[in-house]
C-alpha positions in Angstrom: 194.5 36.7 205.8 197.2 34.2 204.6 200.2 34.8 202.5 200.2 34.4 198.7 202.9 32.0 197.5 204.3 32.3 194.0 206.1 29.6 192.1 208.4 30.0 189.1 208.4 26.3 188.2 211.4 25.0 186.3 212.7 21.6 185.1 215.6 21.6 187.6 215.0 24.5 190.0 211.9 26.3 191.2 211.9 29.8 192.5 209.5 30.6 195.4 208.3 34.0 196.7 205.7 34.9 199.3 203.8 37.9 200.3 203.6 39.4 203.7 200.5 38.3 205.7 198.7 41.5 204.6 199.5 40.7 201.0 201.1 44.0 200.3 204.8 43.2 199.5 206.3 40.3 197.6 209.5 38.8 199.0 211.8 36.2 197.5 211.8 33.1 199.8 214.1 30.6 198.2 214.9 28.3 195.3 214.5 24.6 195.7 215.3 21.6 193.5 212.2 20.8 191.6 212.3 17.2 192.7 212.1 18.4 196.3 209.3 20.9 195.8 206.4 19.0 197.3 208.4 18.3 200.5 209.3 21.9 200.8 205.7 23.0 200.3 204.4 20.6 202.9 206.9 21.9 205.4 206.1 25.5 204.6 202.4 25.1 204.7 202.7 23.4 208.1 204.2 26.6 209.4 202.5 29.4 207.4 199.0 30.1 206.3 198.8 30.3 202.6 195.6 31.6 201.1 196.5 31.4 197.4 199.2 30.0 195.1 200.3 31.8 192.0 202.1 29.7 189.4 204.1 31.4 186.6 202.5 30.6 183.2 205.1 30.3 180.5 204.1 32.0 177.3 205.9 33.0 174.2 205.7 36.3 172.4 202.9 35.0 170.2 200.8 34.3 173.3 201.2 30.5 172.9 202.4 28.3 175.8 206.1 27.5 175.9 207.6 24.0 176.3 207.6 24.2 180.1 203.8 24.2 180.3 204.0 20.5 179.7 205.6 20.1 183.1 203.6 22.8 184.8 200.2 21.2 184.1 200.9 17.9 185.9 202.5 19.8 188.7 199.5 22.0 189.3 197.1 19.1 189.0 199.0 17.3 191.7 199.1 20.4 193.8 195.3 20.8 193.5 194.8 17.2 194.7 197.1 17.6 197.7 195.8 21.1 198.7 192.3 21.3 197.4 191.3 24.2 199.6 194.0 26.5 198.4 193.2 28.4 195.1 195.8 28.1 192.4 196.0 30.8 189.7 198.3 31.3 186.8 200.1 34.5 186.0 201.9 35.4 182.8 205.6 35.0 183.4 206.9 36.4 180.1 210.1 38.5 180.6 210.5 37.7 184.3 214.0 36.2 183.8 215.0 39.2 181.8 213.6 41.5 184.5 215.3 39.5 187.2 218.7 39.9 185.4 218.0 43.7 185.1 217.1 43.9 188.8 220.4 42.2 189.7 222.3 44.7 187.4 220.4 47.6 188.9 221.1 46.3 192.4 224.8 46.3 191.7 225.4 42.6 192.0 228.8 41.4 190.7 228.9 39.3 187.6 229.5 36.1 189.5 226.4 36.7 191.6 224.3 37.5 188.5 225.2 34.1 187.1 223.6 32.4 190.1 220.6 30.8 188.4 219.0 30.0 191.8 218.9 33.7 192.5 217.4 34.4 189.1 214.6 31.9 189.8 213.9 33.4 193.2 213.8 37.0 191.8 211.6 35.8 188.9 209.1 34.3 191.4 209.1 37.6 193.3 208.4 39.5 190.0 205.5 37.1 189.2 204.0 37.6 192.7 204.4 41.4 192.7 202.8 41.6 189.2 199.9 39.4 190.4 199.3 41.4 193.5 199.4 44.7 191.5 196.9 43.3 189.0 194.6 42.3 191.8 194.8 45.8 193.3 194.0 47.3 189.9 191.0 45.1 189.5 189.9 46.0 193.1 190.1 42.4 194.4 
């Protein structure tokens, strides 16, 4: 069983999280510059088995897609062409940034550390992945 990799895709930075090989726990991996994302993924996939990719789906409160979806669709289309054997699924990412900030507050991070946008992106990807894995468990998948 391979890892599940989650992507919180952004215009400048992209947060990445992965599960353990048994797909039980989500862990933040890193944040990469979005323009370096495909190079990072190629290097990661050469070292680790990834059985599924979860991409955060940006939605607004009214359930419509946010502006970032215009960037995510071409990204996922390219990802599907490069890695056709790895399933790609979307998972609602509403409130993940807010939850990431709350997680940093609860974790006792200092104000300067909480302003680290790269860390917010990585934690957001972790929240996306954990939510996705929990939804799979609830569905019995």
